[in-house]
C-alpha positions as CSV (number, residue, x, y, z in Angstrom):
1,M,105.2,162.5,-147.2
2,A,102.6,161.5,-149.8
3,D,102.3,163.6,-152.9
4,E,98.7,164.6,-152.0
5,D,100.0,166.1,-148.7
6,L,102.6,168.4,-150.3
7,F,100.5,171.5,-150.2
8,T,98.2,170.7,-147.3
9,G,98.7,173.5,-144.7
10,V,101.2,175.4,-146.8
11,L,98.9,178.4,-147.5
12,P,97.8,178.8,-143.8
13,F,101.5,178.7,-142.9
14,V,102.5,181.3,-145.5
15,R,99.7,183.7,-144.5
16,T,100.4,183.3,-140.8
17,A,104.1,183.9,-141.3
18,E,103.4,187.0,-143.4
19,A,101.0,188.4,-140.9
20,S,102.8,187.2,-137.8
21,S,99.4,186.3,-136.5
22,F,97.0,183.3,-136.7
23,R,94.1,185.7,-136.3
24,R,95.0,188.0,-139.2
25,A,95.8,185.0,-141.4
26,A,92.4,183.5,-140.6
27,E,90.7,186.8,-141.5
28,R,92.4,186.8,-144.9
29,L,91.7,183.1,-145.6
30,G,88.1,183.4,-144.4
31,V,88.3,180.6,-141.8
32,T,88.6,180.4,-138.0
33,T,91.8,181.1,-136.1
34,A,91.6,177.6,-134.6
35,A,91.5,176.1,-138.1
36,V,94.6,177.9,-139.2
37,S,96.5,177.0,-136.1
38,K,95.6,173.3,-136.4
39,S,96.5,173.3,-140.1
40,V,99.9,174.7,-139.4
41,A,100.5,172.3,-136.5
42,R,99.6,169.3,-138.7
43,L,102.1,170.6,-141.4
44,E,104.8,170.8,-138.7
45,D,104.0,167.2,-137.6
46,R,104.3,166.0,-141.2
47,L,107.6,167.8,-141.7
48,G,108.9,166.8,-138.4
49,V,110.2,170.3,-137.6
50,K,108.9,173.4,-135.9
51,L,108.2,176.3,-138.3
52,L,106.8,178.8,-135.9
53,V,107.5,179.9,-132.3
54,R,104.2,180.7,-130.6
55,T,103.9,183.0,-127.6
56,S,100.9,184.7,-126.0
57,R,101.6,187.9,-127.9
58,S,103.2,187.0,-131.2
59,V,104.1,184.4,-133.8
60,R,107.6,184.3,-135.3
61,L,109.5,182.1,-137.6
62,T,112.1,179.5,-136.6
63,P,115.3,179.4,-138.7
64,E,113.8,176.3,-140.5
65,G,110.5,178.1,-140.9
66,R,112.3,181.1,-142.6
67,V,113.9,178.8,-145.2
68,Y,110.6,176.9,-145.8
69,L,108.6,180.2,-146.1
70,D,110.9,181.5,-148.8
71,R,110.3,178.4,-151.0
72,C,106.6,178.2,-150.1
73,Q,105.9,181.9,-151.1
74,Q,107.4,181.3,-154.5
75,A,105.3,178.2,-154.9
76,V,102.1,179.9,-153.8
77,A,102.8,182.8,-156.2
78,S,103.3,180.4,-159.1
79,L,100.2,178.5,-158.3
80,Q,98.1,181.7,-158.0
81,T,99.4,182.8,-161.4
82,A,98.7,179.4,-163.0
83,R,95.2,179.4,-161.6
84,E,94.4,182.8,-162.9
85,L,95.9,182.0,-166.4
86,V,93.7,178.9,-166.6
87,S,90.5,180.0,-164.8
88,Q,90.4,183.4,-166.5
89,S,90.6,182.1,-170.0
90,L,87.6,184.4,-170.8
91,Q,90.0,187.3,-170.0
92,E,87.6,188.8,-167.5
93,P,89.5,190.1,-164.5
94,R,88.0,188.8,-161.3
95,G,89.1,188.3,-157.7
96,E,91.5,190.3,-155.6
97,V,94.5,192.2,-156.9
98,R,97.0,193.5,-154.3
99,V,98.5,196.9,-154.9
100,T,101.1,198.9,-153.0
101,L,101.9,202.5,-153.6
102,S,103.6,205.6,-152.2
103,P,101.2,207.7,-150.0
104,V,101.7,210.7,-152.3
105,L,100.1,208.8,-155.1
106,A,97.1,207.6,-153.2
107,R,94.8,210.5,-154.1
108,I,95.3,209.9,-157.8
109,V,94.8,206.1,-157.6
110,I,91.9,206.1,-155.2
111,G,90.2,208.9,-157.1
112,G,90.4,206.8,-160.3
113,L,89.1,203.5,-158.9
114,P,85.5,204.0,-159.9
115,H,86.5,203.9,-163.5
116,L,88.4,200.6,-163.0
117,L,85.6,198.9,-161.0
118,A,82.9,200.0,-163.4
119,R,84.9,198.4,-166.2
120,H,85.7,195.3,-164.3
121,P,82.9,194.7,-161.7
122,H,84.3,191.3,-160.5
123,L,87.6,192.8,-159.5
124,T,88.5,193.7,-155.9
125,V,91.4,195.9,-155.1
126,R,93.4,195.7,-151.9
127,V,95.5,198.9,-151.5
128,H,98.4,199.3,-149.1
129,T,100.3,202.7,-148.9
130,T,103.9,202.7,-147.9
131,D,107.2,204.4,-148.8
132,R,109.0,201.2,-148.2
133,V,110.2,199.2,-151.3
134,S,108.0,196.1,-151.1
135,H,109.3,192.6,-152.1
136,L,106.6,191.6,-154.6
137,A,106.9,187.8,-154.8
138,E,107.6,187.4,-151.1
139,E,104.7,189.6,-150.0
140,S,102.2,188.3,-152.7
141,I,101.9,191.8,-154.2
142,D,100.5,192.0,-157.7
143,V,101.4,195.6,-158.6
144,A,103.6,198.2,-156.9
145,I,103.3,201.8,-158.0
146,R,106.7,203.3,-157.3
147,L,108.0,206.8,-157.2
148,G,111.6,206.6,-158.3
149,G,113.9,204.1,-160.0
150,R,113.3,200.4,-160.4
151,E,115.6,198.6,-158.0
152,D,115.1,195.1,-159.5
153,S,115.8,194.7,-163.2
154,A,114.0,191.3,-163.1
155,L,110.6,193.1,-162.6
156,V,108.3,194.1,-165.4
157,A,107.9,197.9,-165.3
158,R,105.7,200.4,-167.1
159,T,106.3,204.1,-166.9
160,L,103.2,205.9,-165.8
161,L,104.3,209.5,-165.4
162,R,107.3,211.8,-165.5
163,P,106.4,214.6,-163.1
164,R,108.2,217.9,-162.6
165,W,109.1,219.7,-159.4
166,R,107.2,222.9,-158.6
167,T,108.2,225.5,-156.0
168,V,104.9,226.8,-154.5
169,A,103.7,229.1,-151.8
170,A,100.5,230.6,-150.5
171,P,99.7,234.1,-152.0
172,A,99.6,235.6,-148.5
173,L,103.1,234.3,-147.7
174,L,104.5,235.8,-150.9
175,A,102.8,239.1,-150.1
176,R,104.6,239.2,-146.8
177,H,108.0,238.1,-147.9
178,G,108.1,238.9,-151.6
179,T,108.2,236.6,-154.6
180,P,111.6,234.9,-155.2
181,T,113.2,235.5,-158.6
182,S,116.1,233.2,-158.1
183,P,116.7,230.0,-156.1
184,S,119.0,231.9,-153.7
185,D,116.0,234.0,-152.7
186,L,114.4,231.0,-151.2
187,E,117.0,231.0,-148.4
188,R,115.3,234.1,-146.9
189,L,111.8,232.6,-146.9
190,P,110.5,230.0,-144.4
191,A,110.2,226.6,-146.0
192,V,108.4,223.4,-145.4
193,R,110.8,220.5,-145.9
194,F,110.2,216.8,-146.6
195,V,112.2,214.1,-145.0
196,G,112.5,210.8,-146.7
197,P,112.7,207.2,-145.4
198,T,116.5,207.7,-145.0
199,G,115.8,210.4,-142.4
200,R,117.5,213.1,-144.5
201,T,115.6,216.1,-145.8
202,A,115.2,216.1,-149.6
203,P,117.4,218.7,-151.4
204,W,115.8,221.4,-153.6
205,A,117.6,221.4,-157.0
206,Y,117.1,223.7,-160.0
207,A,118.0,223.7,-163.7
208,D,120.8,226.2,-163.2
209,G,122.6,223.8,-160.9
210,S,121.7,225.7,-157.7
211,R,120.7,223.9,-154.5
212,P,119.5,226.5,-152.0
213,Q,119.8,225.7,-148.3
214,V,116.3,226.3,-147.2
215,T,115.2,226.4,-143.6
216,G,111.9,226.5,-141.8
217,A,110.0,225.5,-138.7
218,L,108.3,222.4,-140.2
219,V,109.9,219.1,-141.4
220,T,107.6,216.2,-142.2
221,D,107.7,212.7,-143.8
222,S,104.3,213.2,-145.4
223,G,104.0,214.7,-148.9
224,E,100.4,215.5,-148.2
225,Q,101.3,217.5,-145.1
226,V,103.9,219.4,-147.1
227,V,101.1,220.6,-149.4
228,R,98.7,221.4,-146.6
229,A,101.3,223.4,-144.7
230,A,102.2,225.4,-147.8
231,V,98.5,226.2,-148.3
232,A,98.3,227.3,-144.7
233,G,101.2,229.7,-145.2
234,V,103.7,227.9,-143.1
235,G,106.3,228.2,-145.7
236,V,107.3,227.8,-149.4
237,A,107.4,224.1,-150.5
238,H,109.0,222.0,-153.2
239,A,106.5,219.4,-154.5
240,L,105.8,217.3,-157.6
241,D,103.3,218.9,-160.0
242,F,100.6,216.3,-159.6
243,M,100.6,216.9,-155.8
244,V,99.7,220.6,-156.1
245,E,97.6,220.6,-159.3
246,D,94.3,221.3,-157.6
247,E,95.7,223.9,-155.2
248,L,97.4,225.8,-158.1
249,R,94.2,225.8,-160.2
250,E,92.1,227.1,-157.4
251,G,94.6,229.8,-156.5
252,R,95.4,228.5,-153.0
253,L,99.1,228.1,-154.1
254,V,101.2,230.1,-156.5
255,S,104.1,228.5,-158.5
256,V,107.4,230.3,-158.7
257,L,110.7,229.8,-160.5
258,D,109.0,227.6,-163.1
259,A,111.6,228.4,-165.8
260,L,114.2,226.5,-163.6
261,A,112.0,223.5,-162.7
262,T,113.6,220.1,-163.1
263,D,112.2,216.6,-163.8
264,G,111.1,214.6,-160.8
265,P,111.4,210.8,-160.2
266,L,109.5,208.5,-162.6
267,V,106.2,207.0,-161.5
268,S,106.1,203.3,-162.6
269,A,103.9,200.3,-162.2
270,V,106.0,197.2,-161.5
271,S,105.1,193.5,-161.2
272,T,106.8,190.1,-161.4
273,P,107.1,188.6,-164.9
274,E,104.6,185.9,-163.8
275,R,102.0,188.2,-162.5
276,A,102.4,190.7,-165.4
277,K,100.8,188.1,-167.7
278,T,97.6,187.7,-165.7
279,P,94.3,189.4,-166.7
280,N,94.0,191.1,-163.3
281,V,97.4,192.8,-163.5
282,R,97.0,193.7,-167.2
283,A,93.7,195.3,-166.5
284,V,95.1,197.3,-163.5
285,V,98.3,198.4,-165.2
286,G,96.3,199.5,-168.3
287,W,93.9,201.5,-166.2
288,L,96.8,203.1,-164.3
289,A,98.4,204.1,-167.6
290,E,95.2,205.8,-168.6
291,T,94.7,207.5,-165.2
292,F,98.3,208.9,-165.1
293,A,98.1,210.0,-168.7
294,R,95.2,212.2,-167.8
295,I,97.2,213.6,-164.9
296,G,100.2,214.3,-167.1
297,S,98.1,216.2,-169.6
298,S,96.4,218.3,-167.0
299,T,99.6,219.3,-165.2
300,R,101.2,220.5,-168.4
301,S,98.1,222.3,-169.8
């Protein structure tokens, strides 16, 4: 294979494999589906091996394609970083930056976007919400905003917020059942419980070491629905302070047992070492730090 052919068709192949679809890859690349399909086919001809299995309903990787994809994703990420470092020598962020975040953080991040885009008008942000831990390099993600510990020590992380747990309930619910004065009192109140990606309900823990066994009619995997249900009076809830800031300020929820509140999981912005150096990522992470600093000040005022 000639040197000039090394990268021909690589990007269409990578985007098709990531999307499991020629059509979605074409939409992302801004070309036709036929162009992507032909480009990948020519790449396979030059390599002398099938990279993708095509059916009428799906596209999936062959074993050889999976090995090739892993190397190609690393190469594409390195080339993107190199291009940004060179072309953005004026330090003006521009182009698309891909961000993933936990759904419970979406309100904060989306609400603050006008400030970022006013400051950097040539920047485009692609946001994907998921509780799954994304693989940044393999999925071409620039910044992941994570709730919890950093699983990969090789990533560059910046702490954005240290939230605290709040136990909250609607005033009407407390009027019916009474205000709890100790964690054990929660066991006689209906509760709204959150179930995480593992399928297990999250425990409620307090500074005195107690972990009450709460029960209730609603279990949900959505932090936003936990808050909505609490406001509706379905039950008492255990939520991070930034999730209920507005509801507490407006009186739709009341916080109890504050003296026994514990720290919640860290909120961090993580990126690969290569991407962390680019103007786009530096701009986004800097803006995130400012945005979450305002949240932290308001929840503790």
